[in-house]
C-alpha positions, 0 to 999 in steps of 0.5 A: 797938721804939717808936722804930722804929714812929715812923720810917716810912722805916726798914725791917728789915735781914735779915742772912741776906740782905744783898744788897739793892738800895738805894732809888736802885738800885731806882728806877733799875731800875724806870724802865728796866724800865717803858720796856722793858715799854712797848716790849714791849707796842707790839711785841706789839700790832703782831705779834699785830694786837690791842691788848695792855695791860700794867699794872705790878703790882710790882717787888720783892725776894723770895726765890727760893723764894717766887717759885717757889711763886707759879708754877703748873705747867705754866708757860711759862718762858724762861731767858736770859743777858745777855752779858757779865753773870754768871748767867741771868735768867728770863721767865715768861708764864702759859699762858693768855696764851701760848696766846692769843698762839699762836692770834693768831700763827697767824691765829686770834681769840686763843682760849685753850683747855686752859690747864692743859697743857704746850705742844707743841714747835710751840707752844714754837717760836712762843713762843720766837720771841716771847720772842726778839723781846721780849729784843731790845728788852730789850737795846736798852733797857739798851744806853745804860746797859750794852751787852749782848746778851740771848739765850734759852737754854732753854724750861721748863715747871717752875721746878725745871728753870730754877734761876737762883738758890739757894732762899734767895737774893734775886731782883728780880721785875718783874710785869706784868698782861697783857690780850689779847683779854679774857684776863688773865694776867701776864708777869714777869722774874726777876733773881738778885742777881748778874745785876741788881746791875751793871745797878742800879749802872750805872743809877744812874750813868746817871740821875745823868749824864742829870740833870747830877748827875754830870758824868763817872763814868769819870774818867781817871787824870790828871783824878782826880789833878788833883781829888785835888791840889786838895783843901785840907789844913789845916796847923799848926805845933806850938810845944811842949807842957807840963803845968800844974796846974789851980791854976797855970792859974787863976793865969795872967795877962797877962805870965806866961811858960809854960815849954815842954818843947821846947828853943828850938834844937830843930825844930818839928813841922808837922801836916797834917790833925792828923797829924805829918808834917814837922820844920821850923825857924821863921823869916820870909818877906817879913814873915810867919811861915814855916817851913823843912822840914828832914825828914819824920817817920817814920810809926809 
């Protein structure tokens, strides 16, 4: 245990939850999500005609069960899919902020009253419209990485009715602290692993291509073949083998002859990358030692 404490970069691995994004994937997703939240804040400020501030709280991987326990009921939840990716994701906004946005959208001063109740059908339709617009930016931000279309499928007030993952499954959560007309709350997006994993992988490739570290991740078949054919392979011809004792080895001197087990009239073995591949005959070619391939060694 002392060795683990001495290495700050080491984190425990949970074998019961093996699906975790790597640090590179998490950083790539965080960068894109930060751009999305910035676009969402600009839209809300214009749409609601008041300054809206969003401050990054955390992008973390937690169990779905822990995420549900952090949401107070009644809540404002939007379930959305991202065609063609599998599964659904979740957008949540605290009721106080939702009611303040509704009041602003209807021309009011942004008051938030009776935040402990469920939204009415009219209020839900207004929030749905706002969520639809925000998800439009979501699709636009991710489009260079992976073309998709984000669509809101339902609005819920209880996370038990918005089941996007199993209780023990890991989910990725991006939380933002939101300030609107003096009211503070939070907005967050929750992705199940099946939904965010393809995006995370594509985000890493996109970042490498943009930085010039990866010229082309989608190589064509003939280009892949050309790169494979250019890989160097080390070749060696095995002249023969024998067994000697340690005493005989100690007595060896210049001019001694060592008798090999191979006959002089037998073909030699050509090894490629330390594997026997061909039988060859020795000879010369333009003043240099050479071998002629006569057959292939059958793989065991």
